[in-house]
C-alpha positions in Angstrom: 106.6 95.9 123.8 108.7 94.9 120.8 110.6 97.3 118.5 111.7 96.1 115.1 113.7 98.0 112.6 113.9 97.0 108.9 117.0 98.7 107.4 116.1 97.7 103.8 113.0 99.8 103.9 114.0 102.2 106.8 110.8 101.2 108.6 110.3 100.8 112.4 107.5 98.7 113.8 106.6 99.2 117.5 104.3 96.5 118.9 102.5 97.3 122.2 100.4 94.1 122.4 99.6 91.0 120.5 95.9 91.8 120.2 94.2 91.3 116.8 94.3 94.4 114.6 90.9 95.7 113.6 91.8 99.0 112.0 94.8 100.9 110.7 94.8 104.7 110.8 97.2 107.1 109.0 98.4 109.6 111.5 100.6 111.4 109.0 102.2 110.6 105.6 104.7 108.2 107.2 103.1 107.2 110.5 100.4 104.6 111.0 98.7 103.1 114.1 97.0 99.8 114.3 94.0 99.5 116.7 92.0 96.7 118.2 88.2 96.4 118.1 88.0 98.6 121.3 90.1 101.4 119.8 93.3 100.5 121.8 96.6 101.0 120.1 98.2 97.7 119.2 101.1 98.9 117.1 102.7 101.7 115.3 104.6 101.8 112.0 107.0 104.6 111.1 108.3 104.8 107.5 111.5 106.7 106.8 112.2 106.0 110.4 115.8 107.5 110.6 114.5 110.8 109.4 111.1 110.8 111.2 112.0 109.1 114.5 115.7 109.6 115.1 116.4 105.9 115.3 120.1 106.4 115.3 119.7 106.7 119.1 117.2 104.6 121.0 117.0 104.3 124.8 114.5 103.0 127.4 114.2 104.3 130.9 111.7 103.3 133.5 110.9 106.1 135.8 110.4 105.2 139.5 107.0 105.9 141.1 106.7 108.8 143.4 105.4 108.0 146.9 103.7 110.6 148.9 
């Protein structure tokens, strides 16, 4: 996964895979998802990212798997 932030346009782009984009869907006024031919999410674009996604704080945490 790659997260890119463009401060000049306050846009965040989150890339989940490098698969070719087949279709882009508008989820809301400022959020778009790109999908491959099979309908899998390839990437997401968030416009006005500071207000819409709280990018002033970004963290990643991998949760451990539970074992029974």
